[in-house]
PDB file with SEQRES, HELIX, SHEET and CRYST1 records, atoms N, CA, C and O in Angstrom:
SEQRES   1 A   44  MET LEU GLU GLN VAL GLN ALA VAL LEU ASP LYS VAL ARG          
SEQRES   2 A   44  PRO MET LEU GLN HIS ASP GLY GLY ASP VAL GLU LEU VAL          
SEQRES   3 A   44  ASP VAL THR PRO ASP GLY VAL VAL LYS VAL LYS LEU THR          
SEQRES   4 A   44  GLY ALA CYS GLY GLY                                          
HELIX    1 AA1 LEU A    2  HIS A   18  1                                  17    
SHEET    1 AA1 2 GLY A  21  VAL A  28  0                                        
SHEET    2 AA1 2 VAL A  34  GLY A  40 -1                                        
CRYST1    1.000    1.000    1.000  90.00  90.00  90.00 P 1           1          
ATOM      1  N   MET A   1       0.829  -1.203   0.000  1.00  0.00           N  
ATOM      2  CA  MET A   1       0.000   0.000   0.000  1.00  0.00           C  
ATOM      3  C   MET A   1       0.866   1.257   0.000  1.00  0.00           C  
ATOM      4  O   MET A   1       0.559   2.227  -0.693  1.00  0.00           O  
ATOM      5  N   LEU A   2       1.937   1.240   0.770  1.00  0.00           N  
ATOM      6  CA  LEU A   2       2.837   2.395   0.864  1.00  0.00           C  
ATOM      7  C   LEU A   2       3.396   2.773  -0.509  1.00  0.00           C  
ATOM      8  O   LEU A   2       3.471   3.951  -0.857  1.00  0.00           O  
ATOM      9  N   GLU A   3       3.782   1.768  -1.274  1.00  0.00           N  
ATOM     10  CA  GLU A   3       4.343   2.025  -2.603  1.00  0.00           C  
ATOM     11  C   GLU A   3       3.297   2.602  -3.554  1.00  0.00           C  
ATOM     12  O   GLU A   3       3.614   3.454  -4.384  1.00  0.00           O  
ATOM     13  N   GLN A   4       2.066   2.148  -3.437  1.00  0.00           N  
ATOM     14  CA  GLN A   4       0.994   2.655  -4.292  1.00  0.00           C  
ATOM     15  C   GLN A   4       0.700   4.121  -3.993  1.00  0.00           C  
ATOM     16  O   GLN A   4       0.515   4.923  -4.909  1.00  0.00           O  
ATOM     17  N   VAL A   5       0.659   4.462  -2.726  1.00  0.00           N  
ATOM     18  CA  VAL A   5       0.413   5.852  -2.342  1.00  0.00           C  
ATOM     19  C   VAL A   5       1.555   6.733  -2.827  1.00  0.00           C  
ATOM     20  O   VAL A   5       1.321   7.820  -3.356  1.00  0.00           O  
ATOM     21  N   GLN A   6       2.787   6.273  -2.651  1.00  0.00           N  
ATOM     22  CA  GLN A   6       3.945   7.054  -3.100  1.00  0.00           C  
ATOM     23  C   GLN A   6       3.900   7.272  -4.607  1.00  0.00           C  
ATOM     24  O   GLN A   6       4.255   8.350  -5.083  1.00  0.00           O  
ATOM     25  N   ALA A   7       3.473   6.271  -5.360  1.00  0.00           N  
ATOM     26  CA  ALA A   7       3.371   6.399  -6.813  1.00  0.00           C  
ATOM     27  C   ALA A   7       2.365   7.476  -7.208  1.00  0.00           C  
ATOM     28  O   ALA A   7       2.604   8.242  -8.142  1.00  0.00           O  
ATOM     29  N   VAL A   8       1.244   7.534  -6.499  1.00  0.00           N  
ATOM     30  CA  VAL A   8       0.239   8.563  -6.786  1.00  0.00           C  
ATOM     31  C   VAL A   8       0.778   9.946  -6.426  1.00  0.00           C  
ATOM     32  O   VAL A   8       0.588  10.903  -7.176  1.00  0.00           O  
ATOM     33  N   LEU A   9       1.446  10.052  -5.287  1.00  0.00           N  
ATOM     34  CA  LEU A   9       2.019  11.339  -4.897  1.00  0.00           C  
ATOM     35  C   LEU A   9       3.065  11.799  -5.904  1.00  0.00           C  
ATOM     36  O   LEU A   9       3.176  12.993  -6.184  1.00  0.00           O  
ATOM     37  N   ASP A  10       3.828  10.865  -6.444  1.00  0.00           N  
ATOM     38  CA  ASP A  10       4.827  11.212  -7.458  1.00  0.00           C  
ATOM     39  C   ASP A  10       4.179  11.772  -8.722  1.00  0.00           C  
ATOM     40  O   ASP A  10       4.794  12.564  -9.436  1.00  0.00           O  
ATOM     41  N   LYS A  11       2.934  11.363  -9.000  1.00  0.00           N  
ATOM     42  CA  LYS A  11       2.215  11.885 -10.177  1.00  0.00           C  
ATOM     43  C   LYS A  11       1.722  13.312  -9.950  1.00  0.00           C  
ATOM     44  O   LYS A  11       1.730  14.117 -10.882  1.00  0.00           O  
ATOM     45  N   VAL A  12       1.293  13.642  -8.727  1.00  0.00           N  
ATOM     46  CA  VAL A  12       0.761  14.980  -8.466  1.00  0.00           C  
ATOM     47  C   VAL A  12       1.850  15.965  -8.035  1.00  0.00           C  
ATOM     48  O   VAL A  12       1.653  17.178  -8.099  1.00  0.00           O  
ATOM     49  N   ARG A  13       2.993  15.443  -7.597  1.00  0.00           N  
ATOM     50  CA  ARG A  13       4.082  16.294  -7.106  1.00  0.00           C  
ATOM     51  C   ARG A  13       4.504  17.385  -8.108  1.00  0.00           C  
ATOM     52  O   ARG A  13       4.682  18.529  -7.690  1.00  0.00           O  
ATOM     53  N   PRO A  14       4.673  17.089  -9.403  1.00  0.00           N  
ATOM     54  CA  PRO A  14       5.081  18.154 -10.336  1.00  0.00           C  
ATOM     55  C   PRO A  14       4.109  19.337 -10.378  1.00  0.00           C  
ATOM     56  O   PRO A  14       4.533  20.483 -10.527  1.00  0.00           O  
ATOM     57  N   MET A  15       2.825  19.064 -10.249  1.00  0.00           N  
ATOM     58  CA  MET A  15       1.836  20.152 -10.255  1.00  0.00           C  
ATOM     59  C   MET A  15       1.965  21.008  -9.001  1.00  0.00           C  
ATOM     60  O   MET A  15       1.860  22.233  -9.068  1.00  0.00           O  
ATOM     61  N   LEU A  16       2.192  20.372  -7.868  1.00  0.00           N  
ATOM     62  CA  LEU A  16       2.381  21.115  -6.619  1.00  0.00           C  
ATOM     63  C   LEU A  16       3.670  21.929  -6.659  1.00  0.00           C  
ATOM     64  O   LEU A  16       3.700  23.078  -6.220  1.00  0.00           O  
ATOM     65  N   GLN A  17       4.723  21.333  -7.184  1.00  0.00           N  
ATOM     66  CA  GLN A  17       6.010  22.030  -7.267  1.00  0.00           C  
ATOM     67  C   GLN A  17       5.934  23.210  -8.229  1.00  0.00           C  
ATOM     68  O   GLN A  17       6.605  24.222  -8.025  1.00  0.00           O  
ATOM     69  N   HIS A  18       5.130  23.086  -9.262  1.00  0.00           N  
ATOM     70  CA  HIS A  18       4.957  24.188 -10.212  1.00  0.00           C  
ATOM     71  C   HIS A  18       4.375  25.423  -9.524  1.00  0.00           C  
ATOM     72  O   HIS A  18       4.654  26.553  -9.924  1.00  0.00           O  
ATOM     73  N   ASP A  19       3.569  25.202  -8.493  1.00  0.00           N  
ATOM     74  CA  ASP A  19       2.970  26.306  -7.741  1.00  0.00           C  
ATOM     75  C   ASP A  19       3.766  26.658  -6.485  1.00  0.00           C  
ATOM     76  O   ASP A  19       3.289  27.419  -5.644  1.00  0.00           O  
ATOM     77  N   GLY A  20       4.980  26.107  -6.351  1.00  0.00           N  
ATOM     78  CA  GLY A  20       5.839  26.467  -5.228  1.00  0.00           C  
ATOM     79  C   GLY A  20       5.659  25.616  -3.986  1.00  0.00           C  
ATOM     80  O   GLY A  20       6.110  26.004  -2.908  1.00  0.00           O  
ATOM     81  N   GLY A  21       5.016  24.476  -4.108  1.00  0.00           N  
ATOM     82  CA  GLY A  21       4.787  23.615  -2.955  1.00  0.00           C  
ATOM     83  C   GLY A  21       5.349  22.227  -3.174  1.00  0.00           C  
ATOM     84  O   GLY A  21       6.059  21.971  -4.147  1.00  0.00           O  
ATOM     85  N   ASP A  22       5.026  21.347  -2.266  1.00  0.00           N  
ATOM     86  CA  ASP A  22       5.427  19.946  -2.378  1.00  0.00           C  
ATOM     87  C   ASP A  22       4.599  19.140  -1.397  1.00  0.00           C  
ATOM     88  O   ASP A  22       3.892  19.699  -0.558  1.00  0.00           O  
ATOM     89  N   VAL A  23       4.689  17.836  -1.507  1.00  0.00           N  
ATOM     90  CA  VAL A  23       3.976  16.933  -0.612  1.00  0.00           C  
ATOM     91  C   VAL A  23       4.933  15.840  -0.168  1.00  0.00           C  
ATOM     92  O   VAL A  23       5.737  15.342  -0.956  1.00  0.00           O  
ATOM     93  N   GLU A  24       4.836  15.475   1.104  1.00  0.00           N  
ATOM     94  CA  GLU A  24       5.698  14.444   1.677  1.00  0.00           C  
ATOM     95  C   GLU A  24       4.813  13.390   2.349  1.00  0.00           C  
ATOM     96  O   GLU A  24       3.926  13.720   3.135  1.00  0.00           O  
ATOM     97  N   LEU A  25       5.066  12.135   2.031  1.00  0.00           N  
ATOM     98  CA  LEU A  25       4.319  11.047   2.658  1.00  0.00           C  
ATOM     99  C   LEU A  25       4.838  10.849   4.073  1.00  0.00           C  
ATOM    100  O   LEU A  25       6.030  10.620   4.280  1.00  0.00           O  
ATOM    101  N   VAL A  26       3.933  10.940   5.052  1.00  0.00           N  
ATOM    102  CA  VAL A  26       4.297  10.780   6.447  1.00  0.00           C  
ATOM    103  C   VAL A  26       4.041   9.351   6.903  1.00  0.00           C  
ATOM    104  O   VAL A  26       4.910   8.724   7.507  1.00  0.00           O  
ATOM    105  N   ASP A  27       2.833   8.830   6.611  1.00  0.00           N  
ATOM    106  CA  ASP A  27       2.480   7.509   7.106  1.00  0.00           C  
ATOM    107  C   ASP A  27       1.259   6.979   6.368  1.00  0.00           C  
ATOM    108  O   ASP A  27       0.446   7.746   5.852  1.00  0.00           O  
ATOM    109  N   VAL A  28       1.145   5.675   6.328  1.00  0.00           N  
ATOM    110  CA  VAL A  28      -0.075   4.994   5.913  1.00  0.00           C  
ATOM    111  C   VAL A  28      -0.404   4.042   7.054  1.00  0.00           C  
ATOM    112  O   VAL A  28       0.341   3.100   7.322  1.00  0.00           O  
ATOM    113  N   THR A  29      -1.518   4.292   7.720  1.00  0.00           N  
ATOM    114  CA  THR A  29      -1.874   3.485   8.879  1.00  0.00           C  
ATOM    115  C   THR A  29      -2.415   2.125   8.437  1.00  0.00           C  
ATOM    116  O   THR A  29      -2.806   1.963   7.282  1.00  0.00           O  
ATOM    117  N   PRO A  30      -2.440   1.154   9.340  1.00  0.00           N  
ATOM    118  CA  PRO A  30      -2.945  -0.178   8.990  1.00  0.00           C  
ATOM    119  C   PRO A  30      -4.392  -0.180   8.488  1.00  0.00           C  
ATOM    120  O   PRO A  30      -4.787  -1.064   7.728  1.00  0.00           O  
ATOM    121  N   ASP A  31      -5.182   0.817   8.916  1.00  0.00           N  
ATOM    122  CA  ASP A  31      -6.564   0.884   8.436  1.00  0.00           C  
ATOM    123  C   ASP A  31      -6.723   1.727   7.174  1.00  0.00           C  
ATOM    124  O   ASP A  31      -7.845   2.035   6.774  1.00  0.00           O  
ATOM    125  N   GLY A  32      -5.595   2.107   6.535  1.00  0.00           N  
ATOM    126  CA  GLY A  32      -5.638   2.761   5.234  1.00  0.00           C  
ATOM    127  C   GLY A  32      -5.688   4.274   5.250  1.00  0.00           C  
ATOM    128  O   GLY A  32      -5.948   4.879   4.210  1.00  0.00           O  
ATOM    129  N   VAL A  33      -5.450   4.905   6.381  1.00  0.00           N  
ATOM    130  CA  VAL A  33      -5.434   6.367   6.447  1.00  0.00           C  
ATOM    131  C   VAL A  33      -4.063   6.856   5.997  1.00  0.00           C  
ATOM    132  O   VAL A  33      -3.034   6.438   6.528  1.00  0.00           O  
ATOM    133  N   VAL A  34      -4.067   7.742   5.015  1.00  0.00           N  
ATOM    134  CA  VAL A  34      -2.825   8.292   4.475  1.00  0.00           C  
ATOM    135  C   VAL A  34      -2.577   9.653   5.110  1.00  0.00           C  
ATOM    136  O   VAL A  34      -3.445  10.525   5.096  1.00  0.00           O  
ATOM    137  N   LYS A  35      -1.384   9.824   5.666  1.00  0.00           N  
ATOM    138  CA  LYS A  35      -1.018  11.100   6.274  1.00  0.00           C  
ATOM    139  C   LYS A  35       0.110  11.710   5.438  1.00  0.00           C  
ATOM    140  O   LYS A  35       1.131  11.072   5.181  1.00  0.00           O  
ATOM    141  N   VAL A  36      -0.104  12.965   5.022  1.00  0.00           N  
ATOM    142  CA  VAL A  36       0.887  13.675   4.215  1.00  0.00           C  
ATOM    143  C   VAL A  36       1.202  15.006   4.861  1.00  0.00           C  
ATOM    144  O   VAL A  36       0.439  15.519   5.678  1.00  0.00           O  
ATOM    145  N   LYS A  37       2.354  15.558   4.474  1.00  0.00           N  
ATOM    146  CA  LYS A  37       2.738  16.887   4.921  1.00  0.00           C  
ATOM    147  C   LYS A  37       2.875  17.766   3.681  1.00  0.00           C  
ATOM    148  O   LYS A  37       3.652  17.461   2.776  1.00  0.00           O  
ATOM    149  N   LEU A  38       2.120  18.849   3.649  1.00  0.00           N  
ATOM    150  CA  LEU A  38       2.208  19.815   2.555  1.00  0.00           C  
ATOM    151  C   LEU A  38       3.224  20.869   2.936  1.00  0.00           C  
ATOM    152  O   LEU A  38       3.209  21.379   4.056  1.00  0.00           O  
ATOM    153  N   THR A  39       4.103  21.196   2.009  1.00  0.00           N  
ATOM    154  CA  THR A  39       5.166  22.167   2.295  1.00  0.00           C  
ATOM    155  C   THR A  39       5.157  23.275   1.254  1.00  0.00           C  
ATOM    156  O   THR A  39       4.477  23.193   0.231  1.00  0.00           O  
ATOM    157  N   GLY A  40       5.928  24.308   1.542  1.00  0.00           N  
ATOM    158  CA  GLY A  40       6.035  25.431   0.607  1.00  0.00           C  
ATOM    159  C   GLY A  40       4.749  26.211   0.538  1.00  0.00           C  
ATOM    160  O   GLY A  40       4.120  26.470   1.564  1.00  0.00           O  
ATOM    161  N   ALA A  41       4.351  26.585  -0.651  1.00  0.00           N  
ATOM    162  CA  ALA A  41       3.155  27.385  -0.854  1.00  0.00           C  
ATOM    163  C   ALA A  41       1.894  26.638  -0.416  1.00  0.00           C  
ATOM    164  O   ALA A  41       0.866  27.258  -0.144  1.00  0.00           O  
ATOM    165  N   CYS A  42       1.976  25.304  -0.349  1.00  0.00           N  
ATOM    166  CA  CYS A  42       0.811  24.514   0.056  1.00  0.00           C  
ATOM    167  C   CYS A  42       0.711  24.400   1.573  1.00  0.00           C  
ATOM    168  O   CYS A  42      -0.319  23.965   2.086  1.00  0.00           O  
ATOM    169  N   GLY A  43       1.750  24.778   2.292  1.00  0.00           N  
ATOM    170  CA  GLY A  43       1.789  24.574   3.730  1.00  0.00           C  
ATOM    171  C   GLY A  43       0.764  25.347   4.516  1.00  0.00           C  
ATOM    172  O   GLY A  43       0.451  24.966   5.644  1.00  0.00           O  
ATOM    173  N   GLY A  44       0.227  26.421   3.968  1.00  0.00           N  
ATOM    174  CA  GLY A  44      -0.745  27.236   4.707  1.00  0.00           C  
ATOM    175  C   GLY A  44      -2.122  26.850   4.364  1.00  0.00           C  
ATOM    176  O   GLY A  44      -3.074  27.427   4.889  1.00  0.00           O  
TER     177      GLY A  44                                                      
END                                                                             
């Protein structure tokens, strides 16, 4: 599951970076909750 989530984030990352932001995968819980950290322009 972790690899699948990372693959999806890698697809959206260029769009976020184009606007001055980024996304970082923090965790995927056993019940399927994905936790991410938005940075840069997306952080607010």
